[in-house]
Backbone bond lengths (Angstrom), bond angles and torsions (degrees), N, CA, C in turn:
res aa  C-N    CA-C-N  psi(-1)  N-CA   C-N-CA  omega(-1)  CA-C   N-CA-C  phi
1 M - - - 1.436 - - 1.539 109.27 -
2 R 1.336 118.22 -9.16 1.450 121.93 -178.65 1.504 112.95 -59.86
3 G 1.283 116.08 133.89 1.475 120.15 177.68 1.502 114.01 84.77
4 K 1.286 119.45 -5.15 1.451 123.07 177.63 1.519 113.16 -90.55
5 R 1.323 116.14 141.06 1.459 117.22 177.66 1.537 109.25 -94.05
6 P 1.319 117.71 136.64 1.428 118.00 174.82 1.529 110.27 -64.62
7 W 1.298 118.89 156.63 1.470 123.21 -175.34 1.524 109.98 -58.66
8 R 1.322 116.87 -40.85 1.522 117.60 -175.95 1.508 111.55 -60.93
9 D 1.341 119.09 -19.89 1.476 123.29 -178.74 1.494 112.11 -108.35
10 H 1.314 120.12 -1.86 1.449 124.42 -172.34 1.519 110.00 -74.40
11 P 1.288 120.54 136.10 1.453 123.21 178.99 1.548 114.02 -60.48
12 A 1.346 114.45 -27.24 1.458 118.25 178.42 1.522 111.76 -67.84
13 R 1.317 114.80 -24.59 1.510 118.51 179.76 1.546 108.81 -66.37
14 D 1.320 116.41 -41.91 1.471 119.60 176.64 1.472 112.89 -59.46
15 E 1.366 113.92 -43.00 1.477 121.05 178.51 1.536 110.67 -63.29
16 L 1.332 117.32 -42.92 1.433 119.46 -179.47 1.543 109.76 -65.31
17 Q 1.316 118.74 -42.15 1.451 123.08 179.82 1.489 111.90 -62.60
18 K 1.343 118.00 -36.73 1.450 121.30 175.40 1.542 112.10 -66.06
19 L 1.353 116.10 -37.72 1.445 118.64 177.70 1.557 110.60 -67.75
20 Y 1.300 114.45 -39.60 1.485 120.12 176.56 1.525 110.29 -60.80
21 A 1.384 116.80 -41.75 1.428 118.66 179.25 1.512 113.07 -65.04
22 E 1.355 117.43 -34.47 1.428 121.32 175.66 1.563 110.63 -64.26
23 V 1.285 116.73 -40.81 1.434 120.92 176.59 1.526 112.36 -61.29
24 E 1.341 115.15 -44.63 1.458 119.00 -178.23 1.512 111.17 -59.18
25 V 1.297 118.65 -37.38 1.477 121.84 177.75 1.528 109.18 -63.27
26 L 1.312 116.10 -44.31 1.450 120.26 -175.79 1.526 113.96 -71.04
27 V 1.310 117.77 -25.67 1.485 121.63 -179.76 1.501 113.58 -99.82
28 A 1.344 117.33 1.42 1.481 120.94 -179.19 1.581 107.51 -54.88
29 G 1.276 114.00 131.71 1.467 119.52 179.55 1.488 116.07 84.51
30 C 1.331 116.31 2.77 1.445 121.51 -179.46 1.524 114.00 -103.96
31 S 1.281 117.50 12.53 1.473 118.94 -178.54 1.500 109.96 -71.56
32 C 1.306 114.74 154.15 1.455 121.59 -177.13 1.509 109.66 -107.15
33 T 1.333 117.28 -173.92 1.430 122.48 179.32 1.531 111.85 -63.91
34 C 1.313 116.23 -22.18 1.499 119.19 178.51 1.516 111.37 -59.74
35 A 1.336 117.73 -26.36 1.454 121.60 -179.36 1.490 111.04 -62.72
36 N 1.299 117.71 -21.46 1.487 121.29 -178.67 1.547 110.54 -106.98
37 A 1.335 116.89 26.00 1.446 121.21 -177.06 1.535 110.85 -62.82
38 T 1.309 116.36 145.34 1.486 121.83 176.60 1.530 109.02 -117.43
39 G 1.318 119.28 -3.92 1.470 121.71 177.84 1.504 107.53 -158.63
40 P 1.344 118.69 163.66 1.467 122.51 -176.12 1.503 113.39 -58.35
41 D 1.306 119.86 -31.17 1.438 119.79 -179.74 1.506 115.33 -73.25
42 D 1.344 116.23 -17.78 1.475 123.76 177.75 1.535 112.15 -77.65
43 A 1.297 117.36 -24.28 1.442 123.10 -178.12 1.522 111.35 -85.49
44 R 1.358 116.32 74.23 1.447 121.48 -173.33 1.541 112.00 -61.49
45 C 1.281 118.29 -34.40 1.451 121.86 -178.72 1.546 110.55 -61.19
46 C 1.322 116.43 -31.54 1.454 122.05 -177.15 1.519 114.42 -91.94
47 Q 1.311 115.42 3.86 1.483 120.55 -179.96 1.538 108.68 -92.89
48 F 1.355 115.69 77.45 1.484 119.09 -176.76 1.485 113.04 -55.98
49 G 1.298 117.83 -34.00 1.514 121.77 179.43 1.493 111.91 -67.45
50 V 1.348 116.36 -27.33 1.496 121.60 -177.10 1.535 108.81 -87.93
51 T 1.331 114.16 -47.77 1.494 118.31 -175.04 1.532 112.27 -78.17
52 G 1.342 114.88 -24.21 1.508 117.75 -176.43 1.477 110.76 76.78
53 R 1.311 119.81 10.66 1.457 123.17 -176.95 1.506 108.04 -133.24
54 E 1.353 114.87 149.76 1.434 120.87 168.94 1.505 107.41 -152.17
55 P 1.344 116.21 159.43 1.498 119.27 -177.41 1.546 110.35 -67.50
56 Y 1.299 114.90 157.47 1.452 123.32 177.24 1.589 106.98 -119.13
57 P 1.277 118.19 79.22 1.480 120.27 -173.07 1.527 112.30 -72.08
58 T 1.286 112.78 148.01 1.463 120.79 173.99 1.526 110.69 -76.92
59 P 1.335 118.79 167.23 1.460 120.66 174.33 1.521 114.70 -56.84
60 V 1.318 119.31 -38.70 1.467 120.02 179.03 1.545 110.50 -65.26
61 E 1.318 115.61 -37.99 1.452 119.92 179.33 1.531 109.63 -68.25
62 L 1.333 118.93 -33.57 1.440 121.81 179.70 1.533 109.49 -70.90
63 C 1.355 115.63 -31.46 1.484 116.43 173.41 1.482 111.07 -63.42
64 E 1.321 119.00 -40.75 1.470 121.06 178.19 1.474 112.32 -66.69
65 V 1.350 117.73 -40.50 1.470 122.17 174.49 1.525 110.44 -59.08
66 D 1.373 114.12 -45.69 1.461 117.22 -177.30 1.517 109.70 -62.04
67 L 1.298 119.06 -41.47 1.454 122.84 -179.26 1.529 110.00 -61.28
68 A 1.338 117.68 -41.56 1.468 122.51 179.52 1.524 109.16 -68.58
69 M 1.331 119.65 -40.53 1.439 121.98 178.83 1.514 111.80 -65.05
70 R 1.345 116.11 -36.55 1.487 118.53 176.94 1.503 111.70 -63.65
71 A 1.366 115.44 -35.04 1.446 119.12 -179.10 1.573 109.79 -69.40
72 L 1.318 116.11 -24.03 1.411 119.59 175.49 1.556 115.15 -84.79
73 G 1.294 114.67 -7.82 1.444 120.33 -179.39 1.477 113.04 103.81
74 G 1.342 118.36 -5.16 1.429 123.56 173.97 1.488 108.75 -83.93
75 R 1.332 119.12 160.30 1.420 118.88 -176.50 1.512 108.75 -150.32
76 R 1.337 113.87 129.48 1.454 119.77 170.65 1.489 105.99 -106.53
77 T 1.280 119.54 153.66 1.435 122.99 178.56 1.512 108.61 -126.33
78 S 1.334 115.60 159.68 1.468 119.01 174.15 1.514 112.45 -88.20
79 S 1.312 115.89 4.38 1.461 119.59 177.28 1.525 110.14 -76.91
80 P 1.322 116.92 162.78 1.459 119.38 178.53 1.517 112.76 -67.44
81 R 1.324 120.82 -14.08 1.422 122.93 -176.82 1.516 110.36 -120.88
82 P 1.372 119.73 85.20 1.471 121.59 -176.89 1.517 110.50 -79.94
83 T 1.322 118.40 54.39 1.461 121.41 -177.31 1.529 112.35 -67.76
84 T 1.251 119.09 -36.40 1.460 121.06 -176.59 1.569 108.70 -62.72
85 R 1.295 117.52 -43.88 1.439 124.04 176.39 1.491 112.24 -56.80
86 R 1.352 116.33 -47.46 1.437 119.52 -174.29 1.528 112.89 -70.36
87 S 1.280 116.36 -25.53 1.487 117.91 -178.77 1.555 109.24 -79.54
88 T 1.307 119.94 -15.76 1.427 121.20 -178.95 1.519 115.23 -101.83
89 L 1.316 115.32 -43.09 1.502 118.96 -179.46 1.551 108.23 -121.29
90 P 1.289 117.17 132.01 1.521 118.88 -179.48 1.471 110.30 -67.23
91 L 1.352 116.87 145.96 1.448 121.36 174.93 1.539 111.96 -85.85
92 V 1.351 115.77 -21.89 1.439 119.04 178.28 1.544 106.31 -140.70
93 R 1.338 114.35 133.99 1.457 121.10 179.22 1.483 108.09 -100.80
94 D 1.296 118.72 171.09 1.449 122.75 178.45 1.538 110.45 -55.57
95 H 1.279 114.10 138.34 1.492 122.27 175.29 1.529 114.04 57.94
96 G 1.316 116.04 29.07 1.483 120.94 174.12 1.531 114.03 73.26
97 A 1.290 118.33 24.50 1.466 120.29 175.33 1.511 111.67 -72.80
98 C 1.279 119.49 158.27 1.456 124.46 177.78 1.585 108.68 -56.06
99 P 1.279 117.25 132.89 1.486 119.19 -179.66 1.535 113.92 -64.91
100 L 1.308 116.25 -12.66 1.481 117.97 -178.16 1.536 111.04 -103.95
101 L 1.323 116.63 8.87 1.426 122.67 177.11 1.545 108.48 -76.55
102 G 1.317 119.71 124.15 1.448 123.32 -178.67 1.540 110.43 -76.66
103 D 1.321 116.67 164.34 1.469 122.93 178.07 1.548 109.79 -62.07
104 D 1.339 113.98 -23.62 1.506 116.73 178.91 1.542 111.97 -83.00
105 G 1.279 118.88 3.59 1.470 121.82 -179.11 1.487 114.95 80.69
106 R 1.312 115.18 12.95 1.501 121.37 178.61 1.499 110.55 -109.52
107 C 1.303 116.24 152.99 1.431 122.27 175.91 1.541 107.84 -70.50
108 S 1.319 116.97 131.89 1.458 119.62 -177.31 1.504 111.96 -81.65
109 I 1.349 118.78 -12.03 1.448 121.89 177.63 1.520 109.96 -127.04
110 Y 1.347 116.61 38.44 1.484 121.99 -169.76 1.554 112.69 -46.74
111 A 1.295 117.54 -48.83 1.500 119.53 -175.67 1.524 111.45 -64.11
112 S 1.317 116.91 -23.87 1.455 122.91 -178.61 1.514 115.18 -106.28
113 R 1.319 116.16 11.73 1.497 118.02 -175.35 1.546 110.45 -65.39
114 P 1.296 116.08 152.68 1.482 119.86 -178.37 1.551 110.81 -69.49
115 F 1.309 112.17 166.65 1.444 123.73 -179.77 1.541 109.72 -55.69
116 G 1.325 116.20 -45.49 1.491 119.45 178.03 1.501 113.88 -55.38
117 C 1.314 117.70 -37.65 1.457 121.25 178.02 1.515 111.34 -72.37
118 R 1.299 116.26 -33.43 1.480 119.90 -178.08 1.529 110.35 -73.80
119 T 1.336 118.00 -23.68 1.438 120.91 -174.85 1.537 115.41 -117.46
120 F 1.339 116.49 20.87 1.476 122.02 176.25 1.535 104.26 -97.02
121 F 1.322 114.95 124.33 1.474 121.00 -175.99 1.515 111.35 -123.78
122 C 1.295 115.36 133.07 1.467 118.13 173.41 1.559 106.88 -68.53
123 A 1.323 115.32 154.22 1.488 121.00 -178.63 1.487 112.04 -46.19
124 G 1.329 116.24 136.64 1.479 121.03 176.15 1.498 115.64 84.70
125 H 1.322 119.15 -0.90 1.446 119.24 -177.73 1.543 110.68 -124.15
126 E 1.303 117.36 30.33 1.437 120.24 -175.77 1.530 111.07 -88.05
127 P 1.337 117.36 155.09 1.475 122.03 177.82 1.511 110.88 -72.11
128 S 1.301 116.99 168.57 1.455 124.53 179.16 1.533 109.95 -62.17
129 R 1.330 115.29 162.87 1.456 120.32 -179.94 1.535 110.66 -59.96
130 K 1.306 116.37 -41.57 1.472 122.20 179.38 1.534 110.41 -60.30
131 N 1.345 114.57 -44.86 1.474 116.90 178.79 1.520 113.20 -69.67
132 R 1.401 115.72 -32.78 1.490 117.69 178.44 1.525 108.86 -64.03
133 D 1.314 120.17 -37.99 1.450 121.77 179.36 1.551 110.23 -64.34
134 A 1.349 114.85 -42.16 1.461 118.88 179.24 1.530 111.08 -67.22
135 I 1.363 117.36 -37.05 1.437 121.17 177.63 1.580 110.00 -65.09
136 Q 1.286 116.13 -41.19 1.500 118.35 177.61 1.504 112.72 -64.07
137 S 1.355 115.77 -34.48 1.476 120.82 175.67 1.502 109.70 -64.42
138 I 1.329 118.73 -40.34 1.515 121.11 178.87 1.505 108.26 -65.97
139 G 1.329 118.47 -38.99 1.437 119.90 178.91 1.517 111.94 -61.25
140 R 1.332 117.58 -37.82 1.459 119.41 175.03 1.495 113.57 -68.32
141 R 1.377 115.83 -33.50 1.471 118.94 178.22 1.536 110.65 -69.52
142 I 1.331 116.13 -33.72 1.489 118.76 175.40 1.513 110.37 -65.89
143 G 1.333 115.87 -39.76 1.464 120.86 175.62 1.512 112.81 -61.72
144 D 1.312 116.56 -42.06 1.462 122.75 176.28 1.522 110.66 -62.91
145 L 1.323 117.75 -43.34 1.475 120.43 178.18 1.524 110.96 -61.59
146 A 1.326 115.65 -43.99 1.461 119.20 178.03 1.515 112.55 -61.43
147 A 1.287 115.77 -39.18 1.521 121.59 179.43 1.523 110.60 -64.80
148 R 1.306 116.52 -34.17 1.494 121.74 -178.85 1.567 108.33 -75.39
149 V 1.304 118.28 -42.13 1.423 122.15 -177.42 1.534 113.95 -78.09
150 F 1.343 114.79 -36.51 1.448 121.03 -176.36 1.565 108.26 -128.00
151 P 1.304 119.14 69.62 1.458 120.06 -177.32 1.520 115.77 -61.77
152 R 1.321 117.51 -22.81 1.495 120.05 -179.63 1.554 112.53 -108.25
153 A 1.321 117.24 6.80 1.478 118.66 -176.35 1.534 109.31 -74.99
154 P 1.332 115.23 163.05 1.440 117.33 176.33 1.488 112.35 -70.33
155 L 1.288 117.16 160.59 1.478 122.96 177.25 1.544 108.12 -65.26
156 P 1.305 115.72 160.13 1.471 117.93 174.12 1.512 109.98 -52.40
157 R 1.334 114.12 144.59 1.478 121.91 179.39 1.486 108.71 -139.27
158 P 1.369 118.13 167.89 1.432 117.75 179.90 1.525 114.86 -51.61
159 F 1.298 118.78 140.34 1.423 126.44 -174.07 1.535 112.88 -49.56
160 T 1.310 115.74 -46.84 1.471 120.69 -176.63 1.514 109.08 -66.80
161 R 1.301 118.31 -38.57 1.494 122.83 179.30 1.563 107.49 -68.91
162 A 1.314 117.83 -40.48 1.470 121.72 -179.97 1.482 109.57 -64.26
163 L 1.337 119.21 -43.01 1.447 120.07 179.06 1.542 113.95 -66.17
164 A 1.311 115.83 -27.45 1.452 119.74 178.21 1.538 113.12 -80.90
165 G 1.286 116.08 -17.29 1.437 119.20 -179.58 1.489 115.70 -90.73
166 T 1.331 116.43 -169.88 1.477 120.73 177.46 1.547 107.61 -94.58
167 L 1.299 112.87 161.43 1.471 120.30 -177.27 1.498 109.01 -125.14
168 P 1.359 116.52 125.48 1.437 117.90 174.95 1.510 111.43 -69.08
169 S 1.366 115.49 157.94 1.488 120.44 176.91 1.502 108.80 -90.71
170 P 1.312 118.85 147.51 1.459 121.99 176.08 1.535 108.91 -57.72
171 D 1.302 118.10 147.68 1.435 128.79 -178.46 1.560 114.34 66.73
172 D 1.348 115.40 20.23 1.504 116.63 174.50 1.511 110.01 -68.45
């Protein structure tokens, strides 16, 4: 671990947060009724088993998710046996809901949620065509950032599979 920077101090984290801030401006006003959820079943966007869709975060996004989960008391490790993480936060919730969805229907890591979560919209609440193009461009920039920081990491994969796997450390 000598010579490696933790994710909270890594320069790529600042870059990722700036990209997320750009996305937030573009999706302002596009929230759906899920934003007012009062229970897990109300958060339709986070019901992967119902929608048949889930985000495919990049390794840099998983570092941000990992940092947020650690702040909640959950822990992922870069070891082949992430048992500590599994004993604290479930990898699968009832009916295929996101494992980070709280009992109150809110994302437990909302500020650190991946790009795919930030840009998933229920029908009728999507941004304009111009903003969609800009959002797609930001998605590519996040992919480029991940490739620079993790040149040998696996490609993005479904969120629940990514959470169940191991996570490389920045600068590996």
